[in-house]
N, C-alpha and C positions, 0 to 999 in steps of 0.2 A: 665429433667430427663427421660421422656418417651413420645412418640407420638403414635398415632393410625394410622396403615397402613390399608386402606380400600380396599376391593376387593368384587368380586361377583356382581350379578345383583343389580343394584341401590345401590351399596356399602353396601350390607346387612351384610357383615362379617367384623369385625374389629379385628385387632391383635395388641396388645400392643408391641411396639418396644422400647427396652432400648436405651437411648441416652447418659446418663451419671450417675455417681454414685449419689445416693440420694433416697429420698422418694417423691412420688407424689400421689395425689388423682385423679383418673380418674372418670369422671362423665358422665353418659349417660342419655338421656331423650327422651321421645317420642316427635314427631313433635309438638303436641299440648300442651306439657308440663304437661300432667296429670300424668305421672309416671316418677320418677327420681331414679337412682340407682348409688351407688358409690362403688369403691373398692380402697384400698390402695396398691400401688405397690412400693416395695423397690428394687432398682437396686444396686447390690454389684459388686465390681471389683474382679478380679481373686485373689487378695491378702487378701481378707476378709475371714476369717475362717468361714466355715459353720458348724453348730452344726450337727455332725453325728447322733445324737439321736433325732433330731427334726422331727416331722411328715412330711411326703412328699408324693406327688402323682407323679409318674413317668410314662412316655410314652416311650416305646421301640423306639430305633433307629434301623431300619432294612434296608437291601439292597434287591433290586429286579431288574427286567428288564422289558422292554416295554411289555405291554399287559398282564402281569402276575397278578395273585391274591396273596395277601400277608397278613398274620396275624400280627397284632400289639396289644401288651398287654398294658393295663393301670393297674398300681399296686400301692398299699399303702405300705409304710414302716414306722415303728415307730408309728403305729396307737394307739393313746391313749384311744380309745373306742368311737365308733360312735353309736348313736341312730337313727340319720337321716342325710341324705346327698343328695344334688342336685348338679349336675355338668353339665356344658355346654361344648360340644365338637364342635370344629371347625377345619377345615382342608383345604388344598389347593384345590381350586375349580376344578383343573384338575383331582383330584382323585374321584372315585365313591365308596361310602360306601355301601357294599353289605350286611353285617350283623353285628350285635352286640350281643354277647353272654355273659351272666352273668358269672363272674368268682366265685371262691370259697371263697375269702377273706371276703365278707359281706353276706355269704350264710344264716346267721341266720336272716337277715333283708329282708323285702319284696322288691322286685325289681320292679321298674316302668319303662317300656320301652317307648320311644317316639312313637307317633302314626305313624310317618313315619320317615325314616332316611334321614332327610334333613340336610342341612349345614347352620347354626349350628343346633345341636339338643341337647335336654336335657334329662338326665338320672337321676333317683332318687332311694333312698333306704329309708325305714323307718321300725321301729320295736318296740318291747316291751322291749327287752333286748339290751344292748350295744354289739357291735361286736368289739373286739380289735384285730382281726386277720390281719396279714400282708399278702400280696400276690396280685394276680390278681383279679381285680374287673370287668374288661370288656376285652373281646377279640374281636377286630374289624377286619373285613375282607374287605380290599380295593382292587379295581381293578386299576392297574396302567395304564395310558394312553398308547395307541398303539404307539403313536409318541414320547414317552419319549426317551431322548438321554442320553448317557453316561455323568455323571456329574450332571444331573438334581437332584433336591432335593425338596421334597414335605413336607411341614410343617404339623404337627398334634398337636393341642393345646387343653388343657382342662382348664377351669376356673370355679370359683364359686363365688357367691355373699357373702359378709360378712354376717355371721349369717345363711348361708344355710348348714353348717356342724356343728352338735351339739351333745352334750353328753346327758346322762340320766337326768342331772340337767338343761337341756336346755341352757347350756353354749356354746357359739360359740367356735369351734376348728379351728385353722388356720394351714393350710398345705402349705409348699412350693411346687411349681410346677416345674417339670423338663420336658419340652416339648420334643417331639420326632419328627422323620421324616422318610420318605422313601427315600433312596438315590439309584440312578441308577448307 
């Protein structure tokens, strides 16, 4: 159903790649086995209807050219109400993440930025009241490689651990993810 494509120094970044229709559990663990995490991935084909009212996290697909900087938005739609959330951002190792600015969609929650903009990096929000606003949660600014060529595409992905997005009653909320890219 799905494989992991590894990249980066010492295979530090893993990207889930769909292979066939179905559901799979992806398990990650530390080398010493002291920490294990799982997520469930469902791969659908183009003929499977997607509920247009289901909660979703989407990343822009943008175009750019070699050596330029470009902004990419990460947005929520059909947000049922979030009290807390934690997301992990990963992107093609050829890109340089210059900045990450908090958007307005979760403005009532406290934003936690990563200590450094590494790849991957983790962003979080928490609050006292739920935020059910749709819209941009992060605006990322990337530098495109100087040697990028026409037709190149650089993936930008976001993920979250089961239970890391929750509502006021501490119930887990599941969002579908629409990955994005920068195309040359």
